[in-house]
C-alpha positions as CSV (number, residue, x, y, z in Angstrom):
1,I,30.3,9.1,-21.0
2,T,31.6,11.2,-18.1
3,Y,29.9,13.8,-15.8
4,G,32.5,15.4,-13.6
5,Q,34.2,12.5,-11.9
6,Q,31.3,10.1,-12.6
7,I,31.5,7.5,-15.4
8,I,28.1,6.5,-16.9
9,T,27.8,3.4,-19.0
10,C,25.1,3.3,-21.6
11,K,23.9,0.3,-23.5
12,L,23.5,1.1,-27.3
13,I,20.8,-0.7,-29.3
14,C,20.7,-0.1,-33.0
15,C,17.4,-1.0,-34.6
16,R,14.9,-0.1,-37.3
17,R,13.8,3.3,-36.1
18,K,14.0,6.9,-37.3
19,T,15.0,8.7,-34.1
20,L,17.3,8.3,-31.2
21,T,15.9,7.8,-27.7
22,I,17.5,7.6,-24.2
23,S,15.8,5.9,-21.3
24,V,16.9,5.5,-17.6
25,H,15.4,2.5,-15.8
26,P,14.7,1.9,-12.1
27,D,17.9,-0.3,-11.9
28,C,19.8,2.9,-13.0
29,S,20.7,1.3,-16.4
30,V,20.8,3.7,-19.3
31,I,19.5,2.4,-22.7
32,V,20.2,4.3,-26.0
33,R,18.2,3.3,-29.0
34,A,19.3,4.6,-32.4
35,P,18.7,4.0,-36.1
36,I,20.8,1.2,-37.6
37,D,22.6,3.6,-40.0
38,A,23.2,6.4,-37.4
39,D,26.8,7.8,-37.2
40,P,28.4,6.6,-33.9
41,D,30.0,10.1,-33.4
42,V,26.6,11.7,-33.8
43,I,25.0,9.2,-31.3
44,H,27.8,10.0,-28.8
45,E,27.3,13.7,-29.2
46,K,23.6,13.5,-28.7
47,V,24.0,11.4,-25.6
48,V,26.6,13.7,-24.1
49,R,24.2,16.7,-24.5
50,R,21.7,14.8,-22.4
51,T,24.2,13.9,-19.6
52,R,22.7,16.2,-17.0
53,W,19.2,14.8,-17.7
54,I,20.6,11.2,-17.4
55,V,22.3,11.9,-14.1
56,K,19.2,13.5,-12.7
57,H,17.1,10.4,-13.4
58,I,19.8,8.1,-12.1
59,N,19.9,10.0,-8.8
60,Y,16.1,9.8,-8.6
61,F,16.1,6.0,-8.8
62,K,19.0,5.6,-6.5
63,Q,17.0,7.2,-3.6
64,F,14.6,4.2,-3.6
65,K,17.4,1.6,-3.2
66,P,17.5,-0.1,0.2
67,A,19.2,2.2,2.6
68,T,20.2,-0.6,5.0
69,P,21.8,-4.0,4.4
70,A,19.9,-7.3,4.9
71,R,19.0,-8.0,8.6
72,C,21.3,-10.3,10.5
73,Y,19.2,-10.4,13.7
74,I,22.2,-9.8,16.0
75,N,22.8,-7.4,18.9
76,G,23.2,-3.7,17.9
77,E,21.5,-3.6,14.5
78,T,18.4,-1.4,14.1
79,H,14.9,-2.4,13.2
80,L,11.9,-0.3,12.2
81,Y,8.6,-0.2,13.9
82,M,5.9,2.4,13.1
83,G,8.5,4.6,11.5
84,R,11.0,4.6,14.4
85,Q,14.4,2.9,14.6
86,Y,14.9,0.5,17.5
87,R,18.2,-1.1,18.4
88,L,18.1,-4.8,18.9
89,K,19.0,-6.5,22.2
90,V,19.1,-10.3,22.3
91,A,19.6,-12.2,25.5
92,K,18.8,-15.5,27.2
93,G,15.9,-15.3,29.7
94,S,13.3,-17.1,31.6
95,E,10.7,-17.0,28.7
96,N,10.4,-16.2,25.0
97,N,9.5,-12.6,24.8
98,V,9.7,-9.5,22.6
99,K,9.1,-5.9,23.9
100,L,10.0,-2.3,23.2
101,S,11.6,-0.2,25.9
102,R,13.5,3.1,25.7
103,G,14.6,2.9,22.1
104,F,15.5,-0.8,22.3
105,L,13.8,-3.9,20.9
106,H,14.4,-6.6,23.5
107,V,14.3,-10.2,22.5
108,T,14.7,-12.9,25.2
109,C,14.9,-16.6,24.6
110,R,14.5,-19.5,27.0
111,H,17.4,-21.3,25.2
112,E,20.6,-19.9,23.8
113,P,19.4,-17.3,21.2
114,T,20.4,-17.6,17.5
115,P,19.7,-15.3,14.6
116,E,17.2,-17.8,13.2
117,K,15.3,-18.0,16.5
118,T,15.4,-14.2,16.9
119,K,14.1,-13.7,13.4
120,K,11.2,-16.2,14.0
121,M,10.2,-14.4,17.2
122,L,10.4,-10.9,15.7
123,D,8.4,-12.0,12.7
124,Q,5.7,-13.3,15.0
125,W,5.8,-10.1,17.0
126,Y,5.5,-8.0,13.9
127,R,2.5,-10.0,12.7
128,E,0.7,-9.5,16.1
129,K,1.4,-5.8,16.1
130,A,0.2,-5.5,12.5
131,Q,-3.1,-7.1,13.4
132,L,-3.6,-4.5,16.1
133,Q,-2.2,-1.4,14.4
134,F,-3.9,-2.1,11.0
135,A,-7.3,-2.7,12.7
136,E,-6.9,0.6,14.5
137,S,-6.0,2.4,11.3
138,L,-9.1,1.0,9.5
139,E,-11.2,2.2,12.4
140,R,-9.7,5.7,12.1
141,C,-9.9,6.0,8.4
142,W,-13.4,4.4,8.1
143,L,-14.9,7.4,9.9
144,K,-14.4,9.4,6.7
145,F,-16.5,6.9,4.7
146,K,-19.1,5.4,7.0
147,K,-21.7,8.2,6.5
148,G,-22.4,6.8,3.0
149,E,-24.0,3.6,1.9
150,L,-20.7,1.7,1.7
151,S,-20.0,-1.5,3.5
152,Q,-16.8,-1.7,5.5
153,P,-14.4,-4.1,3.8
154,R,-12.8,-7.1,5.5
155,L,-9.2,-6.6,6.4
156,V,-6.5,-9.1,5.3
157,I,-2.8,-8.7,6.1
158,R,-0.1,-10.5,4.1
159,R,3.3,-10.0,2.6
160,M,3.0,-8.4,-0.9
161,R,6.0,-8.1,-3.2
162,R,5.0,-5.2,-5.4
163,R,2.0,-3.4,-3.8
164,W,1.2,-1.7,-0.5
165,G,-2.4,-2.6,-0.7
166,S,-5.3,-3.7,-2.8
167,L,-9.1,-3.8,-2.7
168,S,-10.9,-6.8,-4.4
169,G,-14.3,-6.6,-6.0
170,R,-15.6,-8.8,-3.2
171,G,-14.8,-6.1,-0.7
172,I,-11.6,-7.6,0.8
173,L,-9.0,-5.0,1.7
174,T,-5.4,-6.4,1.7
175,L,-2.5,-4.6,3.2
176,N,1.2,-5.4,2.9
177,S,2.5,-6.6,6.3
178,E,5.6,-4.5,5.8
179,L,3.6,-1.4,6.5
180,I,4.0,-2.1,10.2
181,R,7.5,-0.7,9.8
182,A,6.2,2.6,8.3
183,P,5.1,5.8,10.2
184,R,1.4,5.9,11.2
185,E,0.5,8.6,8.7
186,C,1.9,6.3,5.9
187,L,-0.3,3.4,7.1
188,D,-3.3,5.7,7.2
189,Y,-2.5,7.0,3.7
190,V,-2.5,3.5,2.2
191,M,-5.6,2.5,4.1
192,T,-7.5,5.7,2.9
193,H,-6.2,5.1,-0.7
194,E,-7.7,1.6,-0.8
195,L,-11.0,2.8,0.9
196,C,-11.3,5.4,-1.9
197,H,-11.5,2.5,-4.3
198,L,-14.9,1.6,-2.8
199,K,-16.2,4.6,-4.7
200,H,-13.9,4.7,-7.6
201,R,-12.4,1.4,-8.7
202,N,-9.7,2.9,-11.0
203,H,-7.2,5.7,-10.6
204,S,-9.4,8.2,-12.4
205,P,-9.4,12.0,-11.8
206,R,-12.4,11.5,-9.6
207,F,-10.5,9.0,-7.5
208,Y,-7.6,11.5,-7.0
209,R,-10.0,14.3,-6.2
210,L,-11.6,12.2,-3.5
211,L,-8.2,11.2,-2.1
212,S,-7.0,14.8,-2.1
213,S,-10.1,15.9,-0.3
214,L,-9.4,13.4,2.5
215,I,-5.6,13.7,2.6
216,P,-4.5,17.0,0.9
217,D,-0.8,16.2,1.2
218,W,-1.0,12.5,0.2
219,E,1.8,12.9,-2.4
220,R,4.2,14.0,0.4
221,I,3.2,11.0,2.5
222,K,3.5,8.6,-0.4
223,Q,7.0,9.8,-1.0
224,K,7.8,9.5,2.7
225,L,6.6,5.9,2.6
226,E,8.8,5.1,-0.5
227,H,11.8,6.7,1.2
228,S,11.4,4.8,4.5
229,L,10.7,1.3,3.2
230,M,11.9,0.9,-0.4
């Protein structure tokens, strides 16, 4: 089907059902399910009537696709740290070192720098910064909870493919190491979200009432996090 100058491809599945449904998936694919004996012209007409709705949902999912290409770890490309973009400067120096200075992320290597060596050094630097920044975030956010009879959870940092954080039944709070690239308020939002699970283990209305009382605009911050890192 067409929408202005845009061509939208839909996958049609005819199966044993009574009604026609249209779904748009996170990969921006459009699936149409229709009864086996449905008239093709009628199917097309119904899909065309929903074109604006389809485009709206496609655009919604497109905003979460990575905004930048895969990192090459070469001079000039940008890297995120605590929500800010820093331009990478790689050079040979007297020691292996990574530091931030005036909008630049400086990486110096004792030997001739390579993208592989630069990546290894940056990954280690990010891990060290995460240990520091996440511990400070826990200290800030725990102030809202420590008046009760709750025990402060143990913090663990690791790469997580599908979640920003989790809280185990044993009181272990795990945060995604990628959060070191997000703004501070996003890190504190995830931290507070997980700490709320100390009182409410599931995402019940009581959980969201508690979260909203602590971070009234948490939905805005959650969307900011998804826009900045997803």
